[in-house]
C-alpha positions in Angstrom: 0.0 0.0 0.0 2.8 2.5 0.9 4.9 1.9 -2.2 5.2 5.5 -3.4 7.1 8.2 -1.7 4.0 10.4 -1.6 2.0 7.9 0.4 4.9 7.3 2.7 5.4 11.0 3.4 1.7 11.4 3.9 1.5 8.6 6.4 4.6 9.7 8.3 3.3 13.3 8.4 -0.1 12.3 9.7 1.5 10.1 12.4 3.9 12.9 13.5 1.0 15.4 13.5 -1.0 13.2 15.8 1.8 12.7 18.2 2.7 16.4 18.3 -1.0 17.3 18.8 -1.3 14.8 21.7 1.9 16.0 23.3 0.9 19.7 23.0 -2.5 19.0 24.7 -0.8 16.9 27.4 1.7 19.7 28.1 -0.8 22.6 28.1 -0.6 24.1 31.6 -3.0 27.0 31.4 -6.2 25.1 30.4 -6.0 26.0 26.8 -6.1 22.4 25.5 -8.5 23.2 22.6 -6.4 26.1 21.4 -3.2 24.1 21.6 -4.8 21.2 19.8 -6.1 23.4 17.0 -2.8 25.2 16.6 -0.7 22.0 16.5 -3.1 20.3 14.1 -3.2 23.3 11.7 0.6 23.6 11.7 1.1 19.8 11.3 -1.4 19.4 8.5 0.1 22.4 6.7 3.6 21.0 6.9 2.4 17.5 5.9 0.6 19.0 2.9 3.6 21.0 1.8 6.0 18.1 2.0 3.5 15.7 0.4 2.7 18.1 -2.3 6.3 18.9 -3.0 7.1 15.2 -3.2 4.2 14.7 -5.6 5.3 17.5 -7.8 8.9 16.2 -8.0 7.7 12.7 -8.7 5.4 14.0 -11.4 8.1 16.1 -13.1 10.5 13.1 -13.1 8.0 10.8 -14.7 7.0 13.4 -17.4 8.1 12.6 -20.9 
């Protein structure tokens, strides 16, 4: 299933995003768990999307005739 680099990057990015989101909520001291969760999810998904999109573009350019 995870044969292409795009899928591998997407899977790894989503796992890392979930771990960082869970850690940020667990370490939030001031009771702002929802704000921390939202912020970490947005940042994680943006980075994951950028890396996955970049990999997809590179892979597409290499396979173009």
